[in-house]
C-alpha positions in Angstrom: -62.9 5.2 -43.9 -65.4 6.2 -46.8 -66.2 4.1 -50.0 -67.1 6.0 -52.8 -68.1 3.7 -55.9 -67.8 5.1 -59.4 -70.8 3.2 -62.1 -69.3 1.5 -64.7 -70.5 3.3 -68.0 -68.2 1.1 -70.4 -65.9 -1.9 -70.8 -63.3 0.4 -69.1 -62.3 -1.0 -65.4 -64.4 0.0 -62.4 -62.9 2.5 -60.3 -62.8 2.7 -56.5 -61.6 5.7 -54.3 -60.8 5.0 -51.0 -60.1 7.6 -48.2 -58.5 6.8 -45.6 -55.7 6.9 -42.9 -54.9 3.3 -42.1 -51.5 2.0 -43.2 -52.9 -1.4 -43.0 -55.5 -0.9 -46.0 -53.4 0.9 -48.2 -50.4 -1.9 -47.8 -53.0 -4.2 -48.9 -53.7 -2.6 -52.1 -50.4 -1.4 -52.5 -49.2 -5.0 -52.7 -52.1 -6.0 -55.0 -50.7 -6.9 -58.9 -53.5 -4.4 -60.3 -52.2 -1.3 -58.6 -52.4 0.6 -61.8 -56.5 0.1 -61.6 -56.4 1.9 -58.1 -56.9 5.9 -57.8 -55.7 6.5 -54.3 -57.0 9.9 -52.9 -55.6 10.8 -49.4 -57.1 13.8 -47.7 -55.3 15.1 -44.3 -58.1 15.4 -41.6 -58.7 18.4 -39.6 -58.3 18.2 -36.0 -61.9 16.7 -35.5 -63.2 13.3 -36.3 -65.6 14.8 -38.7 -63.5 16.6 -40.9 -64.2 13.8 -44.0 -67.9 15.0 -44.0 -66.7 18.8 -44.6 -64.9 18.0 -48.1 -66.2 19.7 -50.8 -67.8 17.7 -53.4 -65.9 19.3 -56.8 -62.9 17.7 -57.1 -61.2 20.7 -58.6 -61.6 22.5 -55.0 -59.8 20.2 -52.9 -57.5 21.5 -49.9 -54.0 22.2 -50.7 -53.0 19.4 -48.7 -54.3 16.8 -51.0 -51.1 15.4 -53.0 -52.0 14.2 -56.5 -50.4 14.2 -59.7 -51.5 12.1 -62.2 -53.6 9.7 -59.7 -49.9 9.4 -57.6 -49.1 10.9 -54.6 -45.6 12.3 -53.9 -43.3 11.0 -50.9 -42.7 14.0 -48.4 -39.0 12.9 -47.9 -37.8 12.2 -51.1 -40.2 13.6 -53.6 -40.7 10.3 -55.3 -44.1 8.7 -56.3 -45.9 7.2 -53.3 -49.1 5.5 -52.9 -50.3 6.1 -49.4 -50.1 6.9 -45.8 -47.1 5.2 -43.8 -46.5 5.9 -40.2 -49.0 8.7 -40.4 -47.4 10.5 -43.7 -47.2 9.9 -47.4 -44.2 8.3 -48.4 -43.1 6.0 -51.0 -42.0 2.5 -50.0 -38.2 3.2 -50.1 -38.5 5.9 -47.1 -41.2 3.7 -45.6 -38.3 0.7 -45.0 -35.9 3.2 -44.3 -37.9 4.8 -41.3 -39.0 1.0 -40.3 -35.0 0.4 -39.7 -33.7 3.6 -38.5 -36.6 5.1 -36.4 -36.1 3.6 -33.2 -32.4 3.7 -33.0 -30.3 5.7 -30.9 -30.3 9.6 -32.6 -26.4 9.4 -31.7 -25.8 7.1 -34.1 -26.6 8.9 -37.0 -24.1 11.5 -37.8 -24.3 14.1 -40.7 -21.1 15.2 -42.4 -21.8 18.1 -43.4 -24.1 20.7 -41.7 -27.2 18.8 -41.2 -29.0 20.1 -43.9 -28.4 17.9 -46.9 -30.6 17.5 -49.7 -33.2 14.4 -49.6 -34.3 13.7 -53.6 -35.1 10.3 -54.9 -31.5 11.0 -56.1 -29.4 11.8 -53.0 -31.4 10.2 -50.4 -29.0 7.3 -49.6 -26.1 9.7 -48.8 -27.2 10.7 -45.7 -28.9 8.8 -43.0 -29.0 11.6 -40.6 -31.0 14.3 -43.0 -33.1 11.7 -44.1 -34.6 10.7 -40.8 -34.9 14.4 -39.6 -36.8 14.7 -42.8 -38.8 11.9 -42.3 -40.0 13.2 -38.9 -40.3 16.8 -39.8 -42.7 15.2 -42.7 -44.8 13.8 -40.0 -43.5 9.8 -39.5 -44.7 9.2 -36.4 -42.2 6.9 -34.2 -45.2 5.7 -32.0 -47.2 4.5 -34.7 -44.0 2.2 -35.9 -43.6 1.0 -31.8 -47.0 0.1 -31.8 -46.4 -2.0 -35.5 -43.4 -3.6 -33.6 -44.9 -4.3 -30.3 -48.1 -5.8 -32.2 -45.7 -8.2 -34.5 -43.5 -9.2 -31.1 -46.6 -10.3 -29.3 -48.1 -12.4 -32.1 -44.7 -14.1 -32.3 -45.0 -14.8 -28.7 -48.3 -15.9 -29.3 -47.8 -18.3 -32.2 -44.7 -19.9 -30.5 -47.2 -21.0 -27.4 -49.3 -22.1 -29.4 -47.0 -24.5 -31.7 -45.2 -25.4 -28.3 -48.8 -26.7 -26.8 -49.5 -28.9 -30.4 -45.9 -30.4 -30.5 -46.6 -34.1 -31.0 -46.1 -37.2 -28.5 -43.2 -38.3 -30.9 -41.4 -35.0 -30.9 -41.7 -35.0 -27.0 -40.4 -38.7 -26.6 -37.4 -37.6 -29.2 -36.4 -34.9 -27.0 -35.9 -37.0 -23.8 -33.0 -38.9 -26.1 -31.6 -35.9 -28.1 -31.3 -32.2 -27.4 -33.4 -30.0 -29.8 -30.5 -27.6 -30.2 -28.1 -30.5 -31.1 -29.8 -31.8 -34.0 -31.6 -29.9 -37.1 -35.0 -29.6 -36.6 -37.7 -30.6 -38.9 -40.6 -28.9 -37.9 -42.6 -26.5 -40.0 -42.3 -23.0 -38.1 -45.4 -20.5 -38.1 -45.2 -17.3 -40.4 -45.0 -15.3 -36.8 -41.9 -16.4 -36.3 -40.5 -17.2 -39.8 -41.3 -13.2 -40.3 -38.0 -13.0 -37.6 -36.0 -13.7 -41.2 -37.3 -10.4 -43.0 -37.5 -8.4 -39.9 -33.8 -8.6 -39.4 -33.2 -8.3 -43.1 -31.0 -11.4 -42.8 -28.3 -9.1 -42.2 -25.2 -11.1 -41.2 -23.0 -9.6 -38.3 -20.9 -6.5 -39.1 -17.2 -5.9 -37.3 -19.1 -3.3 -35.3 -21.5 -6.2 -34.1 -19.2 -8.8 -33.8 -17.2 -6.2 -31.6 -19.9 -5.6 -29.2 -20.8 -9.4 -28.7 -17.1 -9.9 -27.7 -17.6 -6.6 -25.5 -21.0 -7.9 -23.7 -19.3 -11.6 -23.0 -16.2 -9.5 -21.4 -18.5 -7.3 -19.2 -20.4 -10.4 -18.2 -17.1 -12.1 -16.7 -16.3 -8.6 -15.1 -19.4 -8.5 -13.6 -18.3 -10.6 -10.1 -15.2 -8.2 -10.0 -17.4 -5.2 -10.4 -19.6 -5.7 -7.8 -17.0 -6.4 -5.1 -15.8 -3.1 -5.6 -18.8 -1.8 -4.7 -19.2 -4.1 -1.9 -21.8 -7.0 -1.3 -24.6 -7.0 1.3 -23.7 -10.9 1.8 -20.8 -12.9 2.3 -20.8 -15.6 -0.8 -18.2 -17.5 0.9 -20.8 -18.0 4.1 -22.7 -21.4 4.3 -26.6 -21.0 4.5 -28.4 -22.9 6.6 -31.7 -21.3 7.0 -34.3 -20.4 4.5 -33.7 -16.8 5.4 -29.9 -17.0 4.8 -30.5 -18.9 1.4 -32.9 -15.8 0.2 -30.3 -13.1 1.8 -27.7 -14.7 -0.4 -29.3 -14.4 -3.2 -28.4 -11.0 -3.3 -25.3 -11.7 -4.5 -25.5 -12.7 -7.7 -28.3 -10.1 -8.3 -25.7 -7.3 -7.4 -23.4 -8.9 -10.0 -25.9 -9.3 -12.5 -26.8 -5.4 -11.5 -23.1 -4.4 -12.1 -23.3 -6.4 -15.8 -26.2 -4.3 -16.7 -24.5 -0.9 -15.6 -21.9 -1.5 -18.1 -24.2 -1.7 -21.0 -24.2 1.8 -22.7 -27.9 1.4 -23.8 -29.1 0.4 -20.1 -26.9 2.8 -18.5 -28.2 6.1 -20.2 -31.5 5.7 -19.7 -33.6 7.5 -17.2 -32.3 7.0 -13.8 -36.2 6.1 -12.3 -36.5 3.4 -15.5 -33.6 1.4 -14.4 -34.5 1.0 -11.1 -37.8 0.2 -12.2 -36.7 -2.4 -14.5 -34.4 -3.7 -12.1 -37.0 -4.1 -9.2 -39.4 -5.8 -11.4 -37.4 -7.9 -14.0 -34.6 -9.2 -12.0 -35.2 -11.9 -10.2 -37.3 -13.5 -12.8 -33.6 -13.5 -14.8 -32.0 -15.6 -11.7 -32.9 -19.1 -13.5 -31.6 -17.7 -17.1 -28.3 -16.4 -15.1 -27.7 -19.4 -13.1 -27.4 -21.8 -16.4 -24.0 -19.5 -17.2 -22.3 -20.7 -13.7 -24.0 -24.1 -13.8 -20.8 -27.0 -13.0 -21.7 -30.2 -14.4 -18.8 -32.0 -12.7 -20.8 -31.2 -9.4 -24.2 -30.6 -10.6 -23.8 -27.1 -8.7 -24.2 -23.4 -9.5 -21.4 -21.5 -8.5 -20.1 -18.0 -9.7 -17.0 -17.8 -8.0 -14.3 -20.2 -6.6 -14.8 -18.5 -3.4 -18.5 -18.6 -3.6 -20.6 -21.5 -1.5 -22.5 -23.7 -4.0 -25.9 -23.0 -4.3 -27.9 -25.3 -1.9 -31.1 -26.0 -4.1 -32.3 -28.5 -1.3 -33.7 -25.7 1.2 -35.6 -24.5 -1.9 -36.9 -27.9 -2.7 -38.2 -28.0 1.1 -39.5 -24.5 0.7 -41.1 -25.0 -2.8 -42.6 -28.6 -2.9 -41.4 -31.4 -5.1 -43.9 -30.6 -8.0 -42.7 -27.0 -8.1 -39.2 -27.7 -7.7 -39.5 -30.6 -10.7 -40.8 -27.8 -12.8 -38.2 -25.5 -12.3 -35.5 -28.1 -12.9 -36.9 -28.7 -16.5 -37.2 -25.4 -17.6 -33.4 -24.9 -16.1 -32.4 -27.9 -18.2 -33.9 -26.8 -21.3 -32.2 -23.1 -20.8 -29.2 -25.1 -19.9 -28.8 -26.7 -22.9 -28.8 -23.1 -24.8 -26.1 -21.7 -22.5 -23.8 -24.9 -23.1 -24.8 -24.5 -26.6 -23.8 -21.1 -27.0 -23.0 -18.8 -23.9 -23.5 -15.7 -25.7 -27.3 -16.2 -26.4 -28.0 -16.5 -22.9 -26.2 -13.3 -22.1 -27.8 -11.3 -24.8 -30.9 -12.4 -23.8 -30.3 -11.3 -20.1 -30.1 -7.7 -21.5 -33.1 -8.1 -23.8 -35.4 -9.1 -20.9 -34.3 -6.8 -18.2 -35.6 -4.1 -20.8 -39.0 -5.7 -20.8 -41.9 -3.4 -19.3 -44.9 -5.4 -17.5 -42.4 -8.4 -17.2 -43.4 -9.7 -14.0 -45.6 -11.7 -13.6 -46.9 -10.5 -10.2 -50.2 -9.3 -10.2 -49.5 -7.6 -6.7 -46.4 -5.7 -8.2 -48.2 -2.3 -9.1 -45.4 -1.7 -11.6 -44.9 2.4 -12.5 -45.1 3.9 -15.8 -41.5 4.6 -17.5 -40.9 8.1 -17.8 -39.1 7.6 -21.4 -40.6 3.9 -22.4 -39.4 4.8 -26.2 -35.7 4.8 -25.0 -36.1 1.5 -23.2 -37.9 0.0 -26.3 -35.6 1.2 -28.3 -32.7 -0.3 -26.6 -34.3 -3.6 -26.4 -35.2 -3.5 -30.4 -31.2 -3.2 -30.8 -30.3 -6.5 -28.5 -32.9 -8.5 -30.3 -31.7 -7.6 -33.6 -28.2 -8.1 -32.3 -29.2 -11.5 -30.7 -30.7 -12.5 -34.1 -28.0 -11.9 -36.1 -25.6 -13.8 -33.9 -27.7 -16.3 -34.1 -28.1 -16.7 -37.7 -24.8 -15.8 -38.5 -23.5 -18.6 -36.1 -26.2 -21.3 -36.1 -28.1 -20.6 -39.5 -31.8 -19.5 -40.0 -33.3 -22.8 -39.1 -31.4 -23.5 -36.1 -31.5 -20.2 -34.7 -35.7 -19.8 -35.4 -35.8 -23.3 -33.0 -33.5 -21.8 -30.2 -35.6 -18.7 -30.0 -39.0 -20.5 -29.9 -37.4 -22.5 -27.4 -36.0 -19.8 -25.2 -39.4 -17.6 -25.2 -41.6 -20.5 -24.5 -39.5 -21.8 -22.0 -39.1 -18.2 -20.4 -43.2 -17.4 -20.7 -43.4 -20.9 -18.7 -40.9 -19.7 -16.2 -43.0 -16.6 -15.4 -45.7 -18.4 -14.1 -44.1 -20.5 -12.1 -41.4 -18.0 -10.7 -44.6 -16.0 -9.5 -45.5 -19.2 -7.1 -42.3 -19.4 -6.0 -42.4 -15.8 -4.8 -45.7 -16.4 -3.0 -44.4 -19.1 -1.4 -41.1 -17.3 -0.3 -43.4 -14.4 1.4 -45.1 -17.0 3.2 -42.1 -19.1 4.1 -40.8 -15.9 5.8 -41.7 -15.3 9.7 -42.3 -11.6 10.6 -39.1 -11.9 12.3 -37.6 -13.1 9.4 -38.8 -10.1 7.1 -37.2 -8.0 9.5 -33.8 -9.5 8.8 -34.7 -9.6 5.1 -31.8 -7.7 3.3 -33.1 -4.2 1.5 -32.4 -5.6 -1.7 -34.3 -8.7 -1.5 -37.2 -7.2 0.1 -37.2 -4.5 -3.2 -36.7 -7.8 -5.6 -39.6 -10.0 -3.4 -41.8 -6.5 -3.7 -42.2 -6.5 -0.1 -41.2 -2.9 0.1 
């Protein structure tokens, strides 16, 4: 980035010429109330990093790539006035916002009613989203830049959620023991990162299509037991487990049922085959605790997915993990359980969002491979994240939804660490003979094959 100071020779304001390709810097000036005094001149660099040093000194001899008109730039998409680079192309604020909303969507969701050659101008840009997005991409706007921006924002929200949880007061901790944080209206002030979810979703309420999708997810989840039974289960869910090996093998049943659920989700089913295998292998096991809350029976204090299943015997696991780890697991489970009892659909959509995470496992020995089409995975995850947020805000309001979201994120971050410990303890508890008798799917999920 180069700054050129123009000497002040009169009472006129001092002018600064900024040559930059950094979108964040340009946005700071665009948001300044004195933009009339800012003269932005943008050069598109050559292939090498030293291109700026070769710029001619005479402003009348600037490259034809320079887009300046009366001290303003022209949007490469619709032709209206622009003030800088957005996602690697010169665009107006309207086209910037449009690209942010639509660039990561499934291309098949946008259709042109004509011949895919609609004219895109400042007057017509809202008529055809498909052609407008096509022109954005042809004009040089990059999905990769948007993806990196969204990923940084997501990481910042997670970090801030963790910080705010760490600094909770003792009084708030005592209050939680007597009253569920979800059953009351919280009085906390949330960090900017979490509050930005409000602007990220543009506070859009659920459409009819969104409502249908949420109901479809709920129905598909309920059908997972029947769907898995059709394909065959590696373990008899009605058989009682008496050894630790049998308990571990019996966990293949809810795992297979959960896979059957994910396979019916269109965005997941359309992913690259190898990517689906990677996501299931490295993400499925940590979801077992979250999934268990949807099958918890309060009357018997047991987890039972089907009337024909033998209840999950937590006593054997308590003996294998130890009292301390088991107590931590129970606390986190109860936090998830409060959310599930408040609104089951939140947990169902959270399962979809979390299965679509890259590098989700906390196991340092996992050697998780790279995805073949990480953009498709991210796009699918973003779709369901927005759907979850719109559902929560529509049903429960912004403030309560923010609290639920923070609770879900913070507790799952804690669970990742504990889940890694349980995975290690399972490996150590299994003898070589047990390992040979371990079902293939459990070997894969435990990263033992």
